[in-house]
C-alpha positions as CSV (number, residue, x, y, z in Angstrom):
1,M,186.5,-16.1,-152.6
2,A,184.4,-18.4,-150.5
3,D,185.5,-20.0,-147.3
4,L,184.8,-23.4,-145.8
5,T,181.5,-22.2,-144.3
6,G,180.0,-21.2,-147.6
7,W,179.7,-17.5,-146.6
8,D,182.1,-15.1,-148.1
9,M,183.8,-12.4,-146.0
10,T,181.5,-9.5,-147.0
11,E,178.5,-11.6,-146.2
12,R,179.8,-12.4,-142.7
13,E,180.7,-8.7,-142.1
14,L,177.2,-7.8,-143.3
15,R,175.6,-10.1,-140.7
16,A,177.8,-8.8,-138.0
17,E,176.9,-5.3,-138.8
18,H,173.2,-6.2,-138.9
19,A,173.5,-7.8,-135.5
20,L,175.1,-4.6,-134.1
21,N,172.5,-2.3,-135.8
22,A,169.6,-4.5,-134.6
23,Y,171.0,-4.3,-131.0
24,R,171.3,-0.5,-131.3
25,E,167.7,-0.2,-132.5
26,R,166.4,-2.4,-129.8
27,R,168.2,-0.3,-127.3
28,R,166.8,2.9,-128.8
29,L,163.2,1.7,-128.8
30,R,163.6,0.4,-125.2
31,R,165.2,3.5,-123.8
32,G,161.7,5.2,-123.7
33,E,160.1,2.6,-121.5
34,D,163.0,1.3,-119.6
35,T,166.5,2.4,-118.4
36,W,168.1,-0.8,-117.4
37,F,170.2,-0.8,-120.6
38,G,172.6,1.5,-119.0
39,S,174.5,4.2,-120.6
40,G,176.8,4.4,-123.4
41,E,177.2,1.5,-125.9
42,G,176.2,-0.9,-123.3
43,L,177.6,-3.9,-125.2
44,L,179.3,-5.5,-122.2
45,E,177.2,-6.6,-119.3
46,M,176.5,-3.6,-117.1
47,A,177.0,-3.5,-113.3
48,E,173.8,-4.5,-111.7
49,Q,174.5,-2.8,-108.3
50,G,171.3,-1.4,-106.9
51,L,168.9,-3.5,-109.1
52,D,166.3,-5.4,-107.2
53,T,165.3,-8.9,-107.8
54,D,162.2,-7.8,-109.6
55,A,164.2,-5.7,-112.1
56,L,166.6,-8.5,-112.8
57,S,163.8,-11.1,-113.3
58,R,161.9,-8.6,-115.6
59,R,165.1,-8.1,-117.6
60,R,165.5,-11.9,-117.9
61,L,161.8,-12.4,-119.0
62,D,162.0,-9.6,-121.5
63,V,165.0,-11.1,-123.3
64,I,163.6,-14.5,-123.2
65,Q,160.2,-13.4,-124.5
66,D,161.9,-11.4,-127.4
67,A,163.7,-14.6,-128.2
68,L,160.6,-16.8,-128.2
69,D,158.8,-14.1,-130.3
70,V,161.2,-14.7,-133.2
71,G,160.9,-18.4,-133.0
72,M,163.8,-19.6,-130.7
73,G,163.1,-22.5,-128.4
74,D,162.7,-21.7,-124.7
75,E,165.8,-23.8,-123.8
76,L,168.0,-21.8,-126.2
77,A,166.6,-18.5,-125.1
78,E,167.3,-19.3,-121.3
79,M,170.7,-20.7,-122.2
80,L,171.8,-17.7,-124.3
81,Y,170.7,-15.4,-121.5
82,D,172.6,-17.3,-118.9
83,V,175.7,-17.8,-120.8
84,A,175.8,-14.1,-122.0
85,R,175.5,-13.1,-118.3
86,E,178.3,-15.4,-117.2
87,E,180.5,-14.3,-120.1
88,G,180.0,-10.6,-119.4
89,L,178.2,-9.8,-122.5
90,D,174.8,-7.9,-122.6
91,P,172.2,-10.6,-123.1
92,V,170.3,-8.5,-125.6
93,L,173.5,-8.3,-127.7
94,A,173.8,-12.0,-127.3
95,F,170.2,-12.5,-128.5
96,E,171.0,-10.4,-131.7
97,L,174.2,-12.5,-132.4
98,V,172.2,-15.8,-132.1
99,R,169.3,-14.3,-134.1
100,C,171.7,-13.5,-137.1
101,G,173.1,-17.0,-136.9
102,M,176.8,-16.1,-136.4
103,G,179.2,-17.7,-134.0
104,V,182.3,-19.6,-133.6
105,L,181.8,-22.9,-135.4
106,P,182.0,-26.0,-133.1
107,P,184.9,-28.3,-133.5
108,S,184.4,-30.8,-136.4
109,D,184.8,-34.0,-134.1
110,G,181.9,-32.7,-131.9
111,V,182.1,-32.7,-128.0
112,E,182.5,-35.8,-125.8
113,N,179.3,-36.5,-123.8
114,A,180.5,-39.1,-121.5
115,P,180.3,-38.3,-117.7
116,V,183.6,-37.4,-116.3
117,F,184.5,-39.1,-113.0
118,A,187.8,-39.7,-111.2
119,T,189.3,-42.9,-112.5
120,T,190.2,-43.9,-108.9
121,D,186.6,-44.3,-107.9
122,K,186.2,-48.0,-108.7
123,Y,182.8,-48.1,-107.0
124,R,181.3,-45.6,-109.4
125,P,181.7,-46.8,-113.0
126,E,181.0,-44.3,-115.9
127,W,178.0,-46.2,-117.2
128,L,176.1,-45.7,-113.8
129,E,175.3,-42.1,-114.7
130,S,173.6,-41.2,-117.9
131,P,175.6,-39.1,-120.4
132,V,174.8,-35.4,-120.9
133,D,172.8,-34.5,-124.0
134,P,175.5,-33.8,-126.8
135,D,173.3,-31.3,-128.5
136,S,172.9,-29.1,-125.5
137,M,176.5,-29.7,-124.4
138,L,177.6,-28.5,-128.0
139,R,175.1,-25.6,-128.0
140,E,176.4,-24.3,-124.7
141,R,180.0,-24.6,-125.7
142,T,179.3,-22.8,-128.9
143,L,177.4,-19.9,-127.2
144,R,180.2,-19.7,-124.6
145,V,183.1,-19.5,-127.0
146,S,181.2,-17.1,-129.4
147,F,180.2,-14.6,-126.5
148,R,183.8,-14.8,-125.0
149,R,185.4,-14.1,-128.3
150,L,183.1,-11.1,-129.1
151,R,183.6,-9.8,-125.5
152,G,187.3,-10.0,-126.0
153,L,187.2,-8.1,-129.3
154,L,184.9,-5.5,-127.8
155,E,187.4,-4.9,-125.0
156,Q,190.2,-4.8,-127.5
157,H,188.4,-2.3,-129.8
158,T,187.1,0.0,-127.1
159,G,185.2,2.8,-128.6
160,D,184.6,1.2,-131.9
161,A,182.0,-1.5,-131.7
162,T,181.7,-1.6,-135.5
163,E,185.3,-2.6,-135.9
164,A,185.0,-5.2,-133.1
165,F,182.1,-6.8,-135.0
166,R,184.0,-6.7,-138.3
167,A,187.0,-8.3,-136.5
168,F,184.6,-11.0,-135.1
169,A,183.3,-11.6,-138.6
170,R,186.8,-11.9,-140.0
171,E,187.9,-14.7,-137.6
172,P,188.6,-17.9,-139.5
173,D,186.4,-20.1,-137.4
174,V,183.3,-17.8,-137.4
175,G,180.5,-18.6,-139.7
176,P,176.8,-19.7,-139.8
177,V,175.9,-21.6,-136.7
178,G,172.6,-23.5,-136.2
179,Y,172.2,-23.0,-132.6
């Protein structure tokens, strides 16, 4: 039975499983050269206590370079890293989720891109400031909602990341997202 996105449930679950397996493989390969992935599953952002600025910037550059290597734009790569960190998700896991093309679908009516100002400021009309680019605003919102939803499911299904990813794929508004 096909849903509104054109993907059936098994295809969405397979994509979710693929993202999780790709993340685990990337961690396995990386473990030999670097230990910043932390211990355990590491799906949620690990505490960065004790890491110096060089290690943090190297981590950022590594994730962004991996994203660029698979053909993502540099703006998307930087945005996914920053949003994943803000939402408490491991940026490498966020990269794999974006790479497989799954996420919470944006609202059908889009996102308003007019600048928001207080209506009491009569000396600063809305047209004075240029509007925010609707594509980047929609992209950031889609990333933020997708990462937040996945993090919530990972916290809910502690110890069973596969089930958390399947639950993410079963959500009614999750489907193919063209980030």
